[in-house]
Wavefront OBJ file of the C-alpha trace (Angstrom):
o trace
v -0.118 0.176 -0.021
v 1.412 3.155 -0.919
v 1.905 5.509 1.756
v 2.417 9.644 2.126
v 3.938 11.779 5.196
v 1.205 14.425 7.102
v 4.860 16.216 7.844
v 2.845 19.157 9.926
v 1.579 16.099 11.521
v 3.410 13.724 11.736
v 1.751 11.354 10.745
v 0.882 8.683 8.052
v -2.249 7.418 5.777
v -2.094 5.220 3.060
v -3.006 6.994 -0.279
v -6.539 4.809 -0.673
v -8.878 6.086 1.908
v -12.329 4.473 1.908
v -15.524 6.524 0.839
v -18.145 5.526 2.830
v -21.144 7.027 1.324
v -21.699 4.702 -1.766
v -22.076 1.112 0.053
v -23.702 -1.281 -1.748
v -27.548 -1.415 -1.310
v -29.947 -4.054 -1.287
v -33.610 -3.697 -2.813
v -34.889 -1.689 0.329
v -31.860 0.750 -0.260
v -30.617 -0.241 2.697
v -26.659 -0.904 2.929
v -26.252 -4.200 2.098
v -23.995 -4.498 5.547
v -22.885 -8.567 5.120
v -21.001 -6.965 1.387
v -19.882 -3.952 3.024
v -18.021 -5.057 5.802
v -16.216 -7.596 4.312
v -15.347 -4.259 1.357
v -14.117 -2.947 4.376
v -11.914 -5.504 5.680
v -10.813 -6.585 2.090
v -9.551 -2.762 2.591
v -8.166 -3.017 5.948
v -5.982 -6.273 5.184
v -4.498 -4.380 2.276
v -3.510 -1.405 4.222
v -5.618 1.465 3.948
v -5.789 3.063 7.614
v -7.798 6.293 6.266
v -12.534 5.757 6.897
v -14.092 8.494 5.697
v -17.621 9.128 6.343
v -20.559 11.528 7.429
v -23.286 12.922 8.646
v -25.577 12.041 6.100
v -24.364 9.477 3.722
v -26.563 6.885 3.270
v -29.369 8.154 5.236
v -28.010 8.959 8.617
v -26.904 5.549 7.985
v -23.119 5.340 7.480
v -22.138 5.891 10.606
v -23.858 3.314 12.665
v -22.733 0.929 9.966
v -19.307 2.326 10.044
v -18.304 2.158 13.853
v -19.921 -1.200 13.906
v -18.277 -2.862 11.516
v -14.966 -1.117 12.554
v -15.335 -2.493 16.646
v -13.362 -5.345 15.932
v -10.319 -3.414 15.305
v -7.930 -1.459 17.699
v -8.272 1.873 17.775
v -4.835 3.228 17.080
v -5.011 1.031 13.852
v -6.943 3.247 11.350
v -7.518 7.311 11.276
v -11.670 7.805 11.160
v -12.818 10.611 9.252
v -16.340 12.486 9.805
v -17.740 15.882 9.979
v -20.115 17.818 10.948
v -23.072 19.295 8.903
v -23.111 22.763 8.500
v -26.384 23.238 7.762
v -28.023 21.854 10.416
v -26.517 23.893 12.867
v -27.347 27.397 14.671
v -25.646 27.420 17.880
v -22.610 25.842 19.486
v -24.814 23.716 21.358
v -26.152 21.902 18.541
v -22.462 21.192 17.206
v -22.346 19.329 20.489
v -25.171 17.308 20.305
v -24.501 16.693 16.583
v -20.549 15.406 17.504
v -21.697 12.797 21.082
v -24.636 11.770 18.281
v -21.715 11.012 15.800
v -19.003 9.573 18.600
v -22.227 7.429 19.985
v -22.652 6.120 15.910
v -19.454 5.402 15.240
v -18.509 3.263 18.993
v -15.486 5.969 19.389
v -13.456 8.294 22.523
v -12.628 10.148 19.456
v -12.181 11.490 15.880
v -9.198 11.205 14.228
v -10.511 13.941 11.014
v -12.907 16.247 12.210
v -14.633 18.472 8.486
v -17.053 21.690 8.756
v -18.736 19.854 5.614
v -19.297 20.881 2.619
v -17.600 24.688 3.688
v -18.054 28.006 0.740
v -17.528 31.055 1.390
v -20.878 32.303 3.207
v -20.979 29.106 5.110
v -17.601 29.118 6.555
v -18.273 33.189 7.985
v -21.612 31.352 9.426
v -19.511 28.850 10.830
v -17.261 31.262 12.887
v -20.075 33.928 13.397
v -21.853 30.883 15.597
v -18.259 30.228 16.946
v -18.738 26.863 15.495
v -14.950 27.426 14.744
v -13.766 28.227 17.648
v -15.494 25.275 19.317
v -13.822 22.874 17.092
v -10.359 24.230 18.257
v -11.834 23.372 22.501
v -12.487 20.004 21.083
v -8.769 19.174 19.089
v -7.665 20.448 22.739
v -9.178 18.146 24.922
v -8.231 15.454 21.983
v -11.893 15.278 21.025
v -10.617 15.532 17.892
v -6.941 15.307 16.876
v -7.471 17.159 13.033
v -9.559 19.918 12.286
v -10.485 21.062 8.945
v -13.401 21.268 6.306
v -14.603 20.011 3.176
v -14.844 21.894 0.273
v -17.971 23.798 -2.371
v -17.500 26.692 -3.814
v -15.609 29.024 -6.159
v -11.042 29.553 -5.730
v -11.656 33.091 -3.904
v -13.600 31.197 -1.251
v -11.470 28.782 -1.169
v -8.684 31.213 -0.427
v -10.353 32.374 2.472
v -10.864 29.933 4.177
v -8.132 28.251 4.208
v -5.955 31.073 4.639
v -8.067 32.562 7.764
v -6.411 30.295 10.344
v -4.083 27.206 10.362
v -5.864 24.164 9.078
v -4.511 20.787 10.137
v -5.894 19.269 6.683
v -8.348 19.970 4.052
v -10.553 18.033 1.681
v -11.174 19.170 -1.741
v -12.829 17.709 -4.895
v -10.269 17.639 -7.994
v -9.962 15.200 -11.659
v -8.556 15.667 -14.484
v -11.466 17.460 -16.107
v -12.406 19.270 -13.289
v -9.202 21.512 -13.041
v -10.441 24.568 -13.295
v -13.701 23.507 -11.662
v -13.969 25.077 -7.564
v -10.355 25.184 -5.949
v -9.515 23.258 -8.871
v -5.455 23.627 -9.314
v -5.365 26.780 -8.353
v -6.754 25.568 -4.439
v -4.043 22.602 -4.665
v -1.009 25.080 -5.166
v -1.930 26.922 -2.267
v -2.429 24.240 -0.293
v 1.243 23.247 -1.434
v 2.819 26.513 -0.424
v 0.888 26.667 3.039
v 1.526 22.686 3.576
v -1.854 22.096 4.556
v -2.487 18.223 3.668
v -4.712 17.721 1.327
v -7.580 14.769 0.605
v -9.199 14.591 -2.415
v -12.794 13.516 -3.081
v -14.325 12.984 -6.949
v -11.210 12.200 -8.302
v -13.725 10.364 -10.546
v -16.633 11.911 -11.196
v -18.686 10.545 -9.697
v -17.814 7.368 -11.405
v -17.956 9.577 -14.805
v -14.339 8.309 -15.673
v -15.186 5.446 -15.977
v -17.655 5.301 -18.659
v -16.231 6.052 -21.885
v -17.474 5.894 -25.479
v -14.593 3.110 -26.580
v -12.991 5.823 -29.146
v -11.725 7.812 -25.883
v -11.278 4.541 -23.310
v -8.742 2.749 -26.280
v -7.054 5.850 -25.612
v -5.992 4.540 -22.405
v -5.960 1.152 -23.235
v -3.598 0.932 -26.286
v -1.250 3.101 -23.386
v -1.975 0.132 -20.330
v -4.162 -2.128 -21.814
v -4.230 -4.081 -18.238
v -5.142 -1.229 -16.128
v -8.438 -0.105 -15.460
v -10.228 3.692 -16.652
v -10.113 4.398 -12.605
v -6.825 3.859 -12.163
v -5.513 6.615 -14.656
v -7.344 8.742 -12.781
v -6.221 8.210 -9.490
v -2.782 8.339 -10.870
v -3.292 11.645 -11.569
v -4.292 13.113 -8.681
v -1.998 10.722 -7.093
v 0.620 12.017 -8.902
v 0.464 15.483 -6.867
v 2.888 15.103 -4.001
v 0.589 17.189 -1.327
v -2.254 14.869 -2.359
v -2.012 12.724 0.826
v -5.514 10.968 0.606
v -7.778 10.207 -2.348
v -11.326 9.294 -1.589
v -12.975 6.579 -3.021
v -16.170 5.989 -2.750
v -16.266 1.954 -3.399
v -19.428 0.298 -4.070
v -18.784 -3.350 -5.457
v -16.214 -5.426 -4.298
v -15.068 -5.430 -8.396
v -14.142 -1.949 -7.718
v -12.234 -2.272 -4.062
v -9.597 -5.105 -5.692
v -9.387 -2.806 -8.385
v -8.290 0.384 -6.719
v -5.651 -2.206 -4.680
v -3.810 -3.151 -7.223
v -3.544 0.493 -8.172
v -2.546 1.224 -5.043
v -0.934 -1.547 -3.791
v 2.012 -0.386 -6.615
v 1.173 2.992 -7.070
v 2.498 4.791 -10.356
v 3.417 7.983 -10.274
v 1.962 9.464 -13.697
v 5.404 9.455 -16.614
v 5.219 12.738 -18.560
v 3.882 10.726 -21.924
v 1.055 9.632 -19.415
v 0.706 12.976 -17.972
v 0.329 13.929 -22.113
v -1.977 11.535 -22.595
v -4.411 12.448 -19.885
v -3.861 16.165 -21.702
v -5.392 14.192 -25.086
v -8.415 12.680 -23.469
v -9.510 15.712 -21.972
v -9.324 18.101 -25.087
v -10.819 15.119 -26.563
v -13.630 14.569 -24.070
v -14.087 18.564 -24.538
v -14.524 18.022 -28.084
v -17.734 16.467 -27.775
v -19.875 19.060 -26.194
v -22.686 19.302 -28.092
v -22.758 23.911 -27.571
v -20.573 26.517 -26.271
v -23.233 27.046 -23.301
v -21.124 28.884 -20.976
v -23.311 28.439 -17.639
v -23.227 32.550 -18.317
v -27.269 32.890 -17.474
v -27.528 36.006 -19.174
v -30.795 33.978 -21.345
v -32.264 33.520 -17.814
v -35.504 33.698 -16.920
v -37.058 32.322 -19.965
v -40.744 33.584 -19.551
v -41.560 30.209 -19.884
v -39.762 28.115 -16.685
v -36.829 26.239 -18.890
v -34.307 26.604 -16.941
v -31.402 26.899 -20.457
v -28.562 26.623 -18.788
v -29.336 23.416 -16.598
v -30.592 21.740 -19.817
v -27.692 21.536 -21.570
v -25.504 20.916 -18.712
v -27.022 17.434 -18.907
v -27.157 17.195 -22.592
v -23.067 18.201 -23.214
v -22.231 15.968 -19.458
v -24.130 13.277 -21.623
v -22.497 13.478 -24.827
v -19.035 13.302 -23.444
v -19.198 10.827 -21.277
v -21.995 8.641 -21.998
v -23.684 8.091 -18.977
v -27.256 7.165 -19.758
v -28.246 6.363 -16.156
v -26.952 9.572 -15.195
v -28.071 12.043 -18.235
v -32.069 10.570 -17.632
v -31.439 10.577 -13.706
v -30.815 13.888 -13.977
v -33.461 15.300 -16.680
v -36.458 13.677 -15.463
v -35.370 13.067 -11.464
v -33.506 15.916 -10.602
v -34.834 18.757 -12.086
v -38.806 19.598 -12.177
v -41.288 18.545 -15.223
v -41.893 22.426 -15.808
v -37.755 22.906 -16.138
v -37.148 21.040 -18.814
v -36.287 21.871 -22.480
v -39.871 20.771 -24.541
v -41.315 22.706 -21.914
v -39.904 26.027 -24.951
v -41.884 28.015 -26.442
v -39.843 29.137 -28.980
v -40.444 33.109 -27.951
v -36.300 33.618 -29.361
v -35.983 35.743 -25.855
v -33.135 33.985 -25.037
v -31.555 33.690 -28.672
v -31.613 37.276 -28.688
v -29.627 37.788 -24.915
v -26.639 34.509 -25.420
v -23.318 36.162 -26.169
v -22.271 32.765 -27.326
v -24.971 33.258 -30.384
v -26.105 29.543 -29.527
v -28.987 28.289 -31.518
v -31.412 27.724 -28.325
v -34.382 26.967 -29.247
v -33.227 24.425 -31.875
v -30.886 22.954 -29.088
v -33.665 22.480 -26.612
v -35.335 20.453 -29.174
v -32.326 18.457 -29.271
v -31.776 18.322 -25.714
v -35.630 16.659 -25.803
v -35.036 14.499 -28.221
v -31.868 13.235 -26.673
v -33.663 11.966 -23.284
v -36.517 11.070 -24.497
v -34.579 8.961 -26.857
v -32.501 7.380 -23.996
v -36.184 5.861 -22.722
l 1 2 3 4 5 6 7 8 9 10 11 12 13 14 15 16 17 18 19 20 21 22 23 24 25 26 27 28 29 30 31 32 33 34 35 36 37 38 39 40 41 42 43 44 45 46 47 48 49 50 51 52 53 54 55 56 57 58 59 60 61 62 63 64 65 66 67 68 69 70 71 72 73 74 75 76 77 78 79 80 81 82 83 84 85 86 87 88 89 90 91 92 93 94 95 96 97 98 99 100 101 102 103 104 105 106 107 108 109 110 111 112 113 114 115 116 117 118 119 120 121 122 123 124 125 126 127 128 129 130 131 132 133 134 135 136 137 138 139 140 141 142 143 144 145 146 147 148 149 150 151 152 153 154 155 156 157 158 159 160 161 162 163 164 165 166 167 168 169 170 171 172 173 174 175 176 177 178 179 180 181 182 183 184 185 186 187 188 189 190 191 192 193 194 195 196 197 198 199 200 201 202 203 204 205 206 207 208 209 210 211 212 213 214 215 216 217 218 219 220 221 222 223 224 225 226 227 228 229 230 231 232 233 234 235 236 237 238 239 240 241 242 243 244 245 246 247 248 249 250 251 252 253 254 255 256 257 258 259 260 261 262 263 264 265 266 267 268 269 270 271 272 273 274 275 276 277 278 279 280 281 282 283 284 285 286 287 288 289 290 291 292 293 294 295 296 297 298 299 300 301 302 303 304 305 306 307 308 309 310 311 312 313 314 315 316 317 318 319 320 321 322 323 324 325 326 327 328 329 330 331 332 333 334 335 336 337 338 339 340 341 342 343 344 345 346 347 348 349 350 351 352 353 354 355 356 357 358 359 360 361 362 363 364 365 366 367 368 369 370 371 372 373 374 375
């Protein structure tokens, strides 16, 4: 197993971390505890020592299951990470109550890596105002929290604001080779390196999107390493960066565990040639976008309720990654019927406002036709 030293903390973590958000489930939606426990056992036996969960994962069932599954292991044999659900916290008393509940759920006296969950600039400022950051520092002083950090979902400016506000023990960001300029991005990575803040990476395979390419894209990788999975390229991309100390993978099948262990038991950073290949793949994938919508939203609001940028984002993502299931879910489940492309009345107001000169009316018709075809 590949380990990385967090120099500022004086500890070493497995580069592969087990993310506990996507355990296998049974028909009723409950965690398949027999399979999930075996997957955790296999990972720990192979040397994984970083286990990451959170208060809301699996509808609140992840923490209790993880606590039960890990109880048979010596507590000092692994690092346990969980998160304070900031959106449920309106006072120090709320934080204290939830934290104590988490200790009980996880069957432990302390949390190794404790994160303020899903921070953005405004939410972090709320945590400061409410005294939650100070509360976290006190928990650390008491030994209830070993290391205090945050996970992040916002833009780079917000990330810089939070990261430089105090001395953090670590932080967690979303990063993968398709999204180097999204959220904190590569600039965020570089800032953590400059400040010496150990970095944990989430969404290294973009929620699975980087494992479902069309054959011609997949073959770009397969021609170089025919025996390696598409996921391994995404994991090696972020693992090549020296300040990445843990890469979280939300494993949901035994095959994913085995494949990830294969990647990290004999970890190889990307060579210069392979880094160029990744850039070539990114260019090839981005060339598949259907239109040039930049989400500037000058076309909004639509007088008939169509969420134009969101429809185009679903269409473009499907074209790039070929994830039919994800596209259908985004279009028919995540989006309200009144916001879908078929509600366009072809008034043309949007096209007059679009700085990209996109043929919005025709494109919306194509979006809906494409989504209906996926049924």
